[in-house]
C-alpha angles and dihedrals in degrees: 000000000000118000115242120199102204093197092054089047090050092048091052093050089047092052091047090052091050090050091050090049092050090051092049092051092050091049092048091052090051090053093049091047092051090049088053092050093049089049096244091119128030120241088253092052091048091052091048093050092047090051091048091049092053093045093050091047091052090050092053092045092052090047092054092044088055092050091049091048091054092045094059 
C-alpha cells in the first residue's frame, strides 16, 4: 500500500486553492478594468472594487491558512 502523508496532501490542496484564488482576483480586476474602459464604472468605482477584491481575497486566504494550521 502506498504511503500517504496527510499533511503534504493538505499542503498541496491549500496551495492549489491559493493559486485558484489568485487567478480569480486577477480575472476580477481585468473585468473591473474593462468596465471602467467602457464607461460603465467610474475610475473611482473601479479602484474601490479592486481594493475590495484584494481585501476579500486576503481574508479568504488567511481563513484557509488558519484552518490548515489547525489541521496539522
